[in-house]
C-alpha positions in Angstrom: 0.0 -0.2 -0.1 1.3 3.6 -0.7 2.3 5.0 2.3 2.7 8.4 0.6 -1.3 8.8 -0.3 -3.7 10.9 2.1 -7.2 10.1 1.8 -9.9 13.0 2.8 -13.4 14.2 1.8 -13.4 15.3 -1.5 -13.5 19.1 -2.2 -15.4 21.0 -5.0 -11.8 21.9 -6.2 -11.0 18.1 -7.1 -13.8 17.9 -9.5 -11.8 18.7 -12.4 -9.0 16.0 -11.6 -11.7 13.4 -11.0 -13.5 14.2 -14.3 -9.8 13.5 -15.8 -9.9 10.2 -14.5 -13.7 9.9 -15.2 -13.2 10.2 -18.6 -10.2 7.7 -19.0 -12.1 5.0 -16.8 -15.6 4.9 -17.9 -17.4 4.8 -21.6 -20.0 7.2 -19.9 -18.4 9.6 -17.2 -20.2 11.7 -14.9 -20.7 15.7 -15.8 -19.1 18.0 -13.4 -22.9 19.2 -12.5 -23.1 15.7 -11.3 -20.0 15.5 -9.2 -21.4 19.0 -7.6 -24.7 17.4 -6.9 -22.9 14.5 -5.1 -20.9 16.8 -3.1 -24.0 18.3 -1.8 -26.1 15.0 -1.4 -26.4 14.1 2.0 -26.5 10.2 1.1 -23.5 10.7 -0.7 -19.6 10.5 0.4 -16.7 10.8 -2.2 -13.1 10.0 -0.5 -10.2 10.7 -2.7 -6.6 9.6 -2.5 -4.1 12.4 -2.7 0.1 12.1 -3.4 1.5 14.6 -0.8 4.9 13.9 -2.4 4.1 15.7 -5.9 5.7 19.3 -6.1 3.1 22.1 -6.3 -0.7 21.1 -5.6 -1.0 17.7 -4.5 -1.8 14.9 -7.1 -5.3 13.3 -7.2 -4.4 9.4 -7.8 -8.1 8.0 -7.2 -11.3 8.5 -5.9 -14.5 6.5 -4.4 -17.9 7.6 -4.3 -20.6 5.5 -2.3 -23.9 6.2 -0.9 -25.0 5.2 2.5 -28.8 4.7 2.9 -29.9 3.2 5.9 -28.0 0.3 7.0 -26.7 -0.1 3.8 -23.9 1.2 1.5 -23.7 1.1 -2.3 -20.1 2.1 -4.2 -21.2 4.1 -7.1 -17.8 4.8 -8.6 -14.0 4.0 -7.9 -11.3 4.9 -10.3 -7.5 5.2 -10.0 -5.5 7.3 -12.4 -3.7 5.3 -15.0 -0.3 5.5 -14.0 -1.2 4.2 -10.2 -3.6 1.4 -11.2 -2.2 -1.7 -9.6 -0.2 0.1 -6.7 -2.6 0.0 -3.9 -4.7 3.1 -4.3 -7.7 1.3 -4.9 -7.0 -0.7 -1.8 -6.2 2.1 0.5 -9.8 3.8 -0.8 -11.7 0.6 0.2 -9.8 0.4 3.5 -11.2 3.8 4.3 -14.5 3.6 3.0 -15.0 0.2 5.2 -13.7 2.6 8.4 -16.6 5.1 7.7 -19.0 2.3 7.2 -18.1 0.5 10.5 -18.0 4.1 12.0 -21.9 4.5 10.7 -23.0 1.5 11.6 -23.5 0.2 8.0 -24.3 -3.6 7.9 -23.7 -4.4 4.3 -22.4 -3.0 1.1 -23.0 -4.1 -2.6 -22.0 -2.7 -6.1 -22.2 -3.8 -9.9 -19.3 -4.4 -11.9 -18.7 -5.3 -15.6 -18.5 -9.2 -16.0 -15.5 -8.5 -17.8 -13.7 -6.2 -15.4 -11.8 -9.2 -13.6 -9.4 -7.0 -12.0 -11.9 -5.1 -10.1 -13.7 -8.4 -9.4 -10.6 -9.8 -8.1 -9.9 -6.7 -5.7 -13.2 -6.5 -4.4 -13.0 -10.5 -3.6 -10.0 -9.6 -1.6 -11.7 -7.3 0.3 -14.6 -9.8 1.2 -17.3 -9.2 -1.5 -19.3 -12.1 -3.3 -20.9 -12.5 -6.4 -24.5 -12.3 -5.5 -26.6 -12.1 -8.7 -26.1 -10.6 -12.2 -28.3 -8.0 -14.3 -28.4 -8.9 -17.8 -27.5 -6.3 -19.9 -26.9 -3.7 -17.6 -24.4 -1.5 -19.3 -26.6 -0.1 -22.3 -23.5 1.2 -24.2 -22.5 -2.3 -24.7 -24.8 -4.6 -23.8 -22.9 -6.2 -21.2 -24.0 -8.0 -18.0 -23.2 -6.6 -14.7 -22.2 -8.8 -11.6 -23.8 -7.9 -8.4 -21.1 -7.9 -5.4 -22.1 -7.8 -1.7 -20.1 -7.7 1.6 -20.7 -7.7 5.3 -19.4 -4.9 6.8 -19.1 -6.1 10.6 -17.5 -9.2 8.8 -14.8 -7.2 6.8 -14.0 -4.6 9.4 -12.8 -6.7 12.1 -10.2 -8.1 9.6 -9.1 -4.7 8.5 
């Protein structure tokens, strides 16, 4: 795990960097308006990983957006800047999210992931997510199925 990474809540000033990562990570990236609404949405949390070693302004390496609804959470977006992928940034973001979930009494979390995104599936399984179902043709732009993954938060947070 990268020791130089600082995790904090997203700030409006981060939206441009998030959108740059979005554009390279998703076929249908969120707009600036969506990210601005997420920053004001009481159900939404977005955390960012910042590299403190860069000269000048700290570099945003990745982000994780999730919602808290009653005693459940749902991951909506997670992405890492290309040059930092497979370096532990996503894992650090997930660890921090699980701490938030534990502290807010969330008992389960779920997400959808492309069935072809083997790297993401492997990462989620490493964090205790299990495949619970499939949404046929979920991704409209490609018709690809989504796998539904779920994790038991109290069980996961004991291991972290």
